[in-house]
C-alpha positions in Angstrom: -78.3 -56.2 -0.2 -74.6 -55.8 -0.8 -71.7 -57.0 1.4 -68.0 -55.9 1.3 -65.3 -58.5 1.8 -61.8 -57.1 1.4 -61.5 -56.1 -2.3 -64.4 -58.4 -3.4 -67.8 -57.1 -4.1 -70.5 -59.7 -3.4 -73.8 -59.4 -5.2 -76.7 -61.5 -4.1 -78.3 -61.2 -7.5 -75.3 -62.9 -9.1 -75.6 -66.0 -7.1 -72.9 -65.2 -4.5 -70.2 -64.6 -7.1 -67.3 -62.5 -5.7 -65.7 -60.2 -8.2 -62.3 -58.6 -7.6 -62.4 -54.9 -8.3 -58.7 -55.0 -9.1 -59.3 -57.5 -11.9 -62.2 -55.4 -13.2 -60.0 -52.3 -13.3 -57.3 -54.2 -15.2 -59.8 -55.6 -17.7 -61.1 -52.1 -18.4 -57.6 -50.8 -18.9 -57.8 -48.4 -16.0 -54.6 -49.9 -14.3 -52.0 -52.4 -15.2 -51.1 -55.6 -13.4 -47.8 -54.0 -12.3 -49.7 -51.0 -10.8 -52.0 -53.4 -9.0 -49.0 -55.1 -7.4 -47.5 -51.7 -6.4 -50.8 -50.7 -4.9 -51.0 -53.9 -2.8 -47.5 -53.2 -1.5 -48.3 -49.6 -0.6 -51.6 -50.4 0.9 -52.3 -49.3 4.5 -54.3 -51.4 6.9 -58.0 -51.6 6.1 -57.5 -49.4 3.0 -59.4 -50.5 -0.1 -57.2 -51.3 -3.1 -59.0 -49.0 -5.5 -58.4 -46.0 -3.2 -54.7 -46.9 -3.0 -54.6 -46.7 -6.8 -56.1 -43.3 -6.7 -53.7 -42.1 -4.0 -50.7 -43.3 -6.1 -52.1 -41.5 -9.2 -52.8 -44.6 -11.3 -56.4 -43.6 -12.0 -59.0 -41.2 -10.8 -61.9 -41.7 -8.3 -64.6 -41.8 -11.0 -63.0 -44.8 -12.6 -63.8 -47.1 -9.6 -67.1 -45.3 -8.9 -68.2 -46.5 -12.4 -67.4 -50.0 -11.4 -69.3 -49.6 -8.1 -72.3 -48.3 -10.0 -72.4 -51.1 -12.5 -71.7 -53.9 -10.1 -74.0 -52.7 -7.4 -76.7 -51.0 -9.6 -76.2 -47.7 -7.9 -76.5 -44.5 -10.0 -73.6 -42.0 -10.2 -74.6 -38.3 -9.9 -72.9 -35.0 -10.6 -73.6 -32.9 -7.5 -72.8 -29.7 -9.3 -75.9 -30.2 -11.4 -78.3 -31.1 -8.5 -80.3 -28.5 -6.6 -80.1 -29.8 -3.0 -83.2 -29.4 -0.9 -82.6 -27.3 2.2 -85.3 -29.2 4.2 -83.6 -32.5 3.8 -80.3 -31.1 5.1 -82.1 -30.2 8.3 -83.2 -33.8 8.7 -79.7 -35.2 8.9 -77.5 -34.1 11.9 -74.3 -32.3 10.7 -72.1 -34.5 12.8 -73.2 -37.5 10.8 -72.6 -35.6 7.6 -69.0 -34.8 8.6 -68.3 -38.2 10.3 -69.4 -40.3 7.3 -68.5 -37.8 4.5 -71.9 -38.1 2.8 -74.6 -35.5 1.9 -78.4 -35.9 1.8 -79.7 -34.5 -1.5 -83.5 -35.0 -1.6 -86.4 -36.6 0.1 -89.2 -38.4 -1.7 -92.1 -40.5 -0.3 -90.4 -41.1 3.1 -87.0 -42.0 1.5 -83.9 -39.8 1.8 -81.4 -40.0 -1.1 -77.8 -39.8 0.2 -74.7 -39.2 -2.0 -71.7 -41.1 -0.8 -68.3 -42.2 -2.2 -68.3 -45.4 0.0 -71.4 -47.6 -0.6 -69.9 -50.2 1.8 -70.3 -48.2 5.0 -73.5 -50.0 6.0 -73.2 -48.8 9.6 -73.5 -45.2 8.4 -76.7 -45.9 6.5 -78.1 -47.8 9.4 -77.4 -44.9 11.8 -79.0 -42.4 9.4 -82.0 -44.7 9.2 -82.4 -44.6 13.0 -81.6 -40.8 13.3 -84.1 -39.8 10.6 -86.8 -42.5 10.8 -86.7 -42.7 7.0 -85.5 -45.2 4.4 -82.1 -44.4 3.0 -81.3 -44.7 -0.7 -77.7 -44.2 -1.9 -76.2 -42.7 -5.0 -72.6 -42.3 -5.8 -70.5 -39.1 -6.1 -66.8 -38.4 -5.8 -65.2 -37.4 -2.5 -64.1 -34.1 -4.0 -67.7 -33.2 -5.0 -69.1 -34.3 -1.6 -66.5 -32.2 0.3 -67.3 -29.2 -1.9 -71.0 -29.5 -1.1 -70.4 -30.0 2.6 -68.3 -26.8 2.6 -71.0 -25.0 0.6 -73.8 -25.8 3.1 -72.0 -26.3 6.4 -69.0 -24.0 5.9 -65.2 -24.5 5.8 -64.1 -26.1 9.1 -67.7 -26.8 10.1 -66.9 -30.0 12.0 -63.9 -28.3 13.8 -66.1 -25.4 14.8 -68.7 -27.8 16.2 -66.0 -29.5 18.3 -64.8 -26.1 19.6 -68.4 -25.2 20.4 -68.8 -28.4 22.4 -65.6 -27.7 24.4 -66.8 -24.2 25.2 -70.4 -25.2 26.1 -69.8 -24.7 29.8 -67.7 -21.5 29.6 -68.7 -17.9 30.3 -68.1 -15.4 27.5 -66.9 -12.0 28.8 -68.0 -9.1 26.7 -66.2 -6.3 28.4 -62.7 -5.3 27.2 -59.7 -6.4 29.2 -56.0 -7.2 28.8 -55.7 -10.9 28.4 -52.7 -12.6 29.8 -50.2 -13.4 27.1 -49.8 -17.0 28.2 -53.6 -17.6 28.0 -53.7 -16.3 24.5 -50.8 -18.6 23.4 -52.5 -21.6 25.1 -55.8 -20.9 23.4 -54.2 -20.4 20.0 -52.2 -23.7 20.3 -55.2 -25.9 21.1 -55.5 -28.7 18.6 -59.0 -27.6 17.4 -57.8 -24.0 16.6 -54.7 -25.3 14.8 -56.9 -27.7 12.8 -59.3 -24.8 11.9 -56.6 -22.5 10.7 -55.1 -25.4 8.7 -58.5 -26.1 7.0 -58.8 -22.4 6.0 -55.3 -22.5 4.5 -55.8 -25.8 2.7 -59.2 -24.8 1.2 -57.5 -21.6 -0.2 -54.7 -23.6 -1.8 -57.2 -26.1 -3.3 -59.2 -23.2 -4.7 -56.1 -21.6 -6.3 -56.5 -18.5 -4.2 -53.8 -15.8 -4.2 -55.0 -14.1 -1.0 -57.0 -15.0 2.1 -59.0 -12.2 3.8 -60.2 -12.7 7.4 -62.5 -9.8 8.2 -64.3 -9.3 11.6 -67.5 -7.4 12.0 -69.7 -6.8 15.0 -71.7 -10.0 14.7 -70.0 -11.8 11.9 -66.6 -13.1 10.7 -66.1 -13.2 6.9 -63.5 -15.3 5.2 -62.9 -14.4 1.6 -60.5 -15.9 -1.0 -59.2 -13.9 -4.0 -59.4 -16.3 -6.9 -58.3 -15.2 -10.4 -58.2 -11.6 -9.1 -61.8 -11.5 -7.7 -62.8 -11.9 -4.1 -65.2 -14.8 -3.2 -66.8 -15.1 0.2 -66.5 -18.7 1.5 -69.2 -20.2 3.6 -68.2 -20.7 7.2 -70.4 -21.6 10.3 -71.8 -18.5 12.0 -70.3 -19.7 15.3 -66.8 -19.1 14.0 -67.1 -15.4 15.1 -66.6 -16.6 18.7 -63.2 -17.9 17.8 -61.8 -14.9 15.9 -59.3 -14.0 18.6 -58.0 -17.6 18.7 -57.6 -17.7 14.9 -55.7 -14.4 14.8 -53.5 -15.4 17.7 -52.7 -18.7 15.9 -51.7 -16.8 12.7 -49.6 -14.4 14.8 -47.7 -17.3 16.4 -47.0 -18.8 13.0 -45.8 -15.5 11.7 -43.6 -14.8 14.8 -45.6 -11.6 15.6 -46.4 -10.1 19.0 -49.5 -11.9 20.1 -50.4 -9.3 22.7 -50.2 -6.3 20.4 -53.7 -5.3 19.2 -53.3 -1.6 18.7 -50.8 -1.4 15.8 -50.6 -3.0 12.4 -48.2 -5.9 12.1 -46.5 -7.7 9.1 -44.9 -11.1 9.0 -45.0 -14.4 7.3 -44.5 -18.1 7.6 -44.0 -21.2 5.4 -46.1 -24.3 5.1 -45.8 -27.6 3.1 -49.1 -28.6 1.5 -49.9 -31.0 -1.3 -46.2 -31.7 -1.6 -45.4 -28.0 -2.3 -43.5 -25.4 -0.3 -45.7 -22.4 0.1 -44.9 -19.0 1.6 -47.5 -16.8 3.2 -47.1 -13.1 3.7 -49.2 -11.9 6.6 -50.6 -8.4 7.3 -52.8 -7.7 10.3 -54.5 -4.4 11.0 -56.5 -3.3 14.1 -60.2 -2.6 13.2 -63.2 -1.6 15.3 -64.1 -5.3 15.9 -60.7 -6.9 16.1 -57.7 -7.8 14.0 -58.3 -8.1 10.2 -55.9 -10.5 8.5 -54.8 -10.7 4.9 -52.5 -13.6 3.8 -50.8 -13.5 0.4 -50.1 -17.1 -0.9 -46.8 -17.5 -2.7 -46.2 -20.9 -4.3 -42.4 -21.0 -4.7 -42.6 -24.2 -6.8 -45.1 -22.8 -9.3 -44.3 -23.6 -12.9 -42.5 -20.7 -14.6 -44.4 -19.5 -17.7 -43.1 -18.3 -21.0 -43.9 -14.9 -22.4 -46.5 -16.4 -24.8 -48.2 -18.3 -21.9 -48.8 -14.9 -20.2 -50.9 -13.7 -23.1 -48.2 -11.7 -25.0 -48.8 -11.8 -28.8 -48.1 -9.9 -31.9 -46.1 -6.7 -31.8 -45.9 -6.6 -27.9 -44.2 -10.1 -27.9 -41.8 -9.1 -30.8 -40.9 -5.8 -29.0 -40.3 -7.7 -25.6 -38.2 -10.3 -27.2 -36.1 -7.6 -28.9 -35.7 -5.6 -25.7 -34.6 -8.6 -23.5 -32.0 -9.6 -26.1 -30.2 -6.2 -25.8 -26.9 -6.1 -23.8 -27.8 -3.1 -21.6 -30.6 -0.6 -20.7 -33.6 -0.6 -18.3 -36.8 -2.5 -19.0 -39.6 -1.5 -16.7 -42.9 -3.3 -16.1 -45.7 -1.2 -14.7 -49.1 -1.8 -13.1 -50.9 -1.9 -9.8 -50.2 -4.4 -7.0 -51.3 -7.9 -8.1 -51.1 -7.2 -11.8 -48.5 -9.9 -12.5 -45.4 -7.7 -12.9 -43.1 -10.1 -11.1 -44.4 -13.1 -13.1 -43.7 -11.2 -16.3 -40.1 -10.4 -15.2 -39.5 -14.0 -14.2 -40.7 -15.2 -17.6 -38.3 -12.7 -19.3 -35.4 -13.9 -17.2 -36.3 -17.5 -17.9 -36.2 -16.7 -21.6 -32.7 -15.3 -21.6 -30.9 -17.3 -18.9 -28.0 -19.5 -20.0 -24.6 -20.6 -18.9 -22.9 -17.6 -20.6 -24.5 -14.8 -18.6 -24.8 -14.1 -14.9 -28.2 -13.0 -13.5 -28.7 -11.5 -10.1 -32.0 -10.5 -8.5 -32.9 -8.5 -5.4 -36.6 -9.0 -4.4 -39.1 -8.3 -1.6 -39.8 -11.2 -1.1 -38.4 -13.9 -3.5 -41.6 -15.2 -5.0 -40.3 -18.1 -7.1 -37.0 -19.9 -7.2 -35.3 -20.1 -10.6 -32.4 -22.5 -11.2 -29.3 -20.8 -12.6 -30.1 -17.4 -11.1 -28.7 -15.9 -7.9 -31.6 -14.4 -5.9 -31.4 -12.2 -2.8 -34.3 -11.1 -0.5 -34.3 -7.6 1.0 -34.0 -7.2 4.8 -34.6 -3.5 5.6 -34.2 -4.1 9.3 -30.6 -5.0 8.9 -29.9 -2.4 6.1 -30.3 -4.7 3.1 -32.5 -2.6 0.8 -33.0 -2.5 -2.9 -30.4 0.2 -3.3 -27.7 -1.3 -1.0 -28.2 -4.8 -2.6 -27.9 -3.3 -6.1 -24.6 -1.5 -5.2 -23.2 -4.8 -3.9 -24.4 -6.6 -7.1 -22.2 -4.4 -9.3 -19.1 -6.0 -7.6 -20.3 -9.5 -8.5 -19.8 -9.1 -12.3 -23.4 -9.6 -13.4 -24.7 -9.3 -16.9 -28.4 -9.0 -16.0 -29.9 -7.5 -12.8 -33.5 -7.6 -11.6 -34.6 -5.1 -9.0 -37.9 -6.0 -7.5 -39.2 -2.4 -7.4 -37.9 1.1 -7.9 -39.4 2.8 -4.9 -37.2 5.9 -4.3 -34.6 8.1 -5.9 -31.7 6.2 -4.4 -32.8 2.9 -6.0 -33.6 4.6 -9.3 -30.2 6.3 -9.6 -28.3 3.1 -8.8 -30.4 1.1 -11.3 -29.8 3.8 -14.0 -26.1 3.9 -13.3 -26.0 0.0 -13.6 -27.7 0.2 -17.0 -25.3 3.0 -18.2 -22.3 0.9 -17.2 -23.3 -2.0 -19.5 -25.9 -4.0 -17.6 -29.4 -5.1 -18.6 -31.7 -4.1 -15.7 -35.3 -5.3 -15.1 -37.5 -3.6 -12.6 -41.1 -2.6 -11.8 -42.9 0.7 -11.1 -46.4 1.3 -9.7 -48.0 3.4 -12.4 -51.3 3.1 -14.2 -49.9 2.8 -17.7 -46.6 2.6 -19.7 -46.1 6.2 -20.6 -46.4 7.5 -17.1 -43.4 5.5 -16.0 -41.0 8.0 -17.5 -42.8 11.0 -15.8 -42.8 9.0 -12.5 -39.0 8.7 -12.6 -38.7 12.4 -13.3 -41.1 13.1 -10.3 -38.7 11.0 -8.1 -36.0 13.5 -9.0 -34.1 11.6 -11.6 -32.6 13.9 -14.2 -34.3 13.8 -17.7 -31.1 13.0 -19.5 -30.5 9.9 -17.3 -34.1 8.7 -17.9 -33.9 9.2 -21.7 -30.4 7.5 -21.8 -31.2 4.5 -19.6 -34.8 3.4 -20.3 -35.1 1.1 -23.3 -38.8 0.2 -22.9 -41.8 0.1 -20.6 -44.4 -2.6 -20.5 -47.8 -1.8 -18.9 -50.0 -4.6 -18.0 -53.2 -5.8 -16.2 -54.7 -9.2 -15.6 -58.0 -10.4 -16.9 -59.7 -13.7 -16.3 -59.7 -16.3 -19.0 -62.8 -18.0 -20.2 -63.1 -21.5 -18.7 -62.2 -24.0 -21.4 -64.6 -26.6 -20.1 -67.8 -24.4 -20.5 -66.6 -22.0 -23.2 -69.4 -21.3 -25.7 -70.1 -18.8 -28.5 -72.8 -16.1 -28.1 -73.9 -13.0 -29.9 -74.2 -10.1 -27.3 -76.5 -7.2 -27.8 -74.6 -4.1 -28.9 -76.0 -2.1 -26.0 -74.1 -4.5 -23.6 -70.6 -3.9 -25.1 -68.5 -0.8 -25.4 -68.5 0.8 -28.8 -64.7 0.8 -29.0 -64.8 -3.0 -29.2 -65.9 -2.6 -32.8 -68.4 -5.5 -32.6 -71.1 -5.7 -35.3 -74.7 -6.7 -34.6 -75.0 -10.5 -34.6 -71.2 -11.0 -34.5 -70.3 -13.9 -32.1 -67.7 -13.8 -29.3 -67.3 -16.3 -26.4 -68.2 -16.6 -22.8 -68.3 -19.2 -20.1 -71.6 -20.7 -19.2 -70.4 -21.9 -15.8 -69.4 -25.4 -14.6 -67.9 -27.2 -11.6 -64.4 -26.6 -12.8 -64.8 -22.8 -12.7 -67.0 -22.6 -9.6 -69.9 -21.5 -11.9 -68.1 -18.3 -12.7 -67.4 -19.0 -16.4 -63.7 -18.1 -15.8 -60.7 -20.2 -14.8 -57.1 -18.8 -14.7 -55.8 -15.4 -15.8 -53.8 -13.8 -18.6 -52.2 -10.4 -19.2 -53.3 -7.6 -21.5 -50.3 -5.4 -22.4 -49.1 -2.2 -23.9 -45.5 -1.6 -24.9 -43.7 1.8 -25.0 -40.4 1.4 -26.9 -38.1 4.3 -26.2 -36.6 5.3 -29.5 -34.8 8.6 -30.4 -38.0 10.6 -30.9 -39.4 9.5 -27.5 -36.0 10.2 -25.8 -36.2 13.8 -27.2 -39.7 14.2 -25.7 -38.4 13.0 -22.3 -35.5 15.4 -22.5 -37.9 18.2 -23.1 -39.9 17.1 -20.0 -43.1 16.6 -22.1 -46.2 15.3 -20.4 -47.3 11.6 -20.5 -50.2 12.6 -22.8 -47.9 14.1 -25.4 -45.6 11.1 -25.2 -48.6 8.7 -25.7 -49.9 10.6 -28.7 -46.5 10.3 -30.5 -46.1 6.7 -29.4 -49.5 5.8 -30.8 -48.8 7.5 -34.1 -45.7 5.2 -34.2 -47.9 2.1 -33.7 -48.2 1.6 -30.0 -51.4 -0.2 -29.0 -52.9 0.4 -25.6 -54.0 -2.3 -23.0 -57.6 -1.9 -23.8 -57.0 -2.5 -27.5 -54.9 -5.6 -26.7 -57.9 -6.7 -24.6 -60.3 -6.3 -27.4 -58.1 -8.6 -29.6 -58.3 -11.2 -26.9 -62.1 -10.9 -26.7 -62.4 -11.4 -30.4 -60.1 -14.4 -30.2 -62.3 -16.0 -27.6 -59.8 -15.8 -24.8 -61.6 -13.4 -22.4 -64.8 -11.3 -22.2 -65.6 -7.7 -22.8 -66.7 -7.4 -19.1 -63.2 -8.4 -18.0 -61.5 -5.8 -20.2 -63.9 -3.1 -19.1 -63.2 -4.0 -15.4 -59.5 -3.4 -15.6 -59.0 -0.7 -18.2 -60.1 2.8 -18.9 -61.7 4.0 -22.1 -59.3 4.8 -25.0 -59.4 8.5 -25.9 
């Protein structure tokens, strides 16, 4: 039997010797004496000293779990490698799982093995013994792993939903449609349990590195999906959460300063939160569906680390061309691609590469996604007349050298941007087109004169995002040629790489994203084609003859270099003709 006394671990087998875990950690080089003293000063009442060290960032949780395991003779397990028995989960009440933050993993010969990060919570084990009528055997696992498994089997916000169900146990659910009173909606949405549930949904998305949160109501279900590395993943939630859909949507509307009683029309808004010591903006869109409001929240981390062009995945000729274009004194550089393809991130990387005290950079964006020191940034506000075009006109009176226009959406913005470039400014902007060569024809379709397009545009960068192979489980393999496109140019038996799946990548084999690119440099010959109003296909043919490589070809280079997989390149690109 073990006993806990402050920061001492008492082991009966060692003759009653009390061992200070702080001393053990110092002896193992996990922390220093100075850090131990800092931890003691920062310690909260009843908080164990090793947990303080983790909270202060002096070490990680596994460091002290190894000490627990050795001193208490309790094995440490990796929950990501364990197949948990569904039957044993039913033996332990979910309230006990949530309250004590432990997870039952298997049952053998009348004994239930339970994973915990706190082997000193003897009351929890005694209660489990009484609730299940079985012996309890403990193993050690990190809090992060236990939380992940609890969410996997009991759903995000499972305990909160249980509390809400208990509160509503004596209420009557009205199935007929009626106009609810606005005050009642607000009161329901502001209840502590609803607030906590929405917070848990947001925090889980941020922990999982999601870019978007989708809340989708169906007749008998409510799905919550996170877009992680460009792919949607359905997260597990308790089935009872469907009953609280209206309260969840109302809470999000209150946060976004939207009309809580409006259920017939789409609404857009946003709000800010502070999580994990970071300021995060959320853009909110709500549309009315057959079974209630569907919500999408885009997560914008304004303190995200700015990347360099090489970090985005640019290499070879594309990187050389981009560096050459952004060093020019004037002209328009366009970045094209669909929504969510990383266009703004690329533009920020370009601005970050050229910014210095000798030039003035102004941006007009919708919205400002990241803050960059040394650059003046303006967010558009169409409801008061501050649009891309009007902001751009005002910029020209502020003596800028470089201007970023978030997006060219109409003829007015296009003409002002072109005039800015023709009067000696370097202009960056984005367009929604499928590839680089169609950007010029898109401007012509807007009504811009061919001579203006040919004179102003210096280059067009087309891009898509592909998922990167997880570095923790990256492994070589030789695919069968029938499983890869012939234009990859792979030979039978030739090895490429893939991810085998691990806890770091959620068993997907991918973690993080990178760009695949194509660059159209507008030289004299291309300008002549634009003046002649030639089609995008004709422009692409000439450009390829001059050395332009398409996105899919750039993707194959990255596959052969072990950076991504052929499946990813096929997913986001079309076949090269």
